Phi, psi and omega in degrees: 000137182287159181278134180246155179286170179298325179297317180295319180295320179295320177299316180297319181293316180292328175298318178293325178285337182082030182254003180279153173279180187298317182295318181291322177297320178296322178297315181295317181293327176294317179296322179295328182288339183244351185229105181294325180294321178292323175300318178297324178296317179295316180298322179298318178294324179297322178293319181294317184275347181295334180298332180295321180296324182287336181272349183247124179278163179285142180239125179277124180295156179291148181301324183293338178295318178297322179296320179295321179296316180297320180296319180295320178297321180296319179295322180295320180293321180295319180294326181289337181274346181278123181284141179289144180294154179292130180276149179289155179301136182270139178292153180286126181250129180298146181294135178248137182298130182298146178289157179302147181300140179295154180296150181295117180254013184297323181292324178295315179299318181297318179295320179297318180296314179299317180298318179298318181296314184289330173296319179295319179294318179298318179296318180295319179296319178297320179296322178297315180299316179296320180296321179294320178298315179298318182297318179295316179298317178293323180296330180278314187272319181225071183297340181290344179280346182264152172296158184305322184292342184251000181284143177290129181267121177293140178280128182252127176248129181262120179252125180274120180255115180266131178294148179297146180300139180295138180298135182285127179297146181237171179287151179239136179239145184227141173230132175264115182266116184215175183245116173047048176075009177282194180291156181294135175262321178220153172240121181257127178241132181234132175273127185294321185288312184266340184061024169283148180233157176228131176252125177253126178281126183249299186227018183246148176217133183282148175287154177302138180081011179223165180222148171276136178231137183263139182230148173254125182240123181214145177288352176277351182243147183290335181205166177300145179249131180285135174253009175105167179282138175280123185291173181283343179286170181292331183234138175230124182237140179210156179257016191291341180289349181296341180276359179249151180287155185302320181297319178296318181298317185287327186264352185288162170260136180251128186229154178238129176242163175261120181240174177296163182304127181094354176099177183297135181281343185236009178081012178238145177291142182245014174206162178289147178300137177254338176228133180221165177181164178236153181287142169232153181286119179263318178230117182290153177290155178296145180264000000 
């Protein structure tokens, strides 16, 4: 866009405000018809000043105001129809030499016009800034008071939430702990992936002052390893098998001994196993 003088910018602003007289408006419209850049300058001012119109509602004048305007128009029309009286003959006045021409005041008038224009532009710009501040404040506190086109739009961010992956099913192993082919006393279940185990009490009950203790017996280990006391509830679960390798867990013999209340004090069995069993695959792992 080409650079314009202050006068051109002021003309564009006043044209957008609607404060120019007929001749000045015609001048601006002529410039707009031949200069696209000047047209863009006028449009820019119209956009800047347009916010004022949206912040001010329409006001209906009072009925008595219209009556006063009509009365004033009627008096003006009556005065224009009255012919002026004939003036009396004027006496002959001798010609007097004209006074020297007044000094050229065009530069003073031009400065006054420019000052008036820039004051109006400054006032309009200040009004726009104030209107924008009010609009932002209203948009935050009372957005319902603004038209839809001027309301602040909340930014919406869409976050994709992916469900956690479903746990992969693993193989399950079961051992029936019983005595010499009798009925089951305990059922031992082992998860292949986590190697957590659960002991279910089926037909055994400890004597008062004693506890059942579960042991892992393997030829890969120098002695039986305690897996803890079997609790008084129907189910006892523990994760202690995670410290053994899978082959040892699958091939070991699981035995139950009767120990003093609370289990073996030194980590060694103090009685012969009364219930034993080995794991068998109950649910194969997924292929």
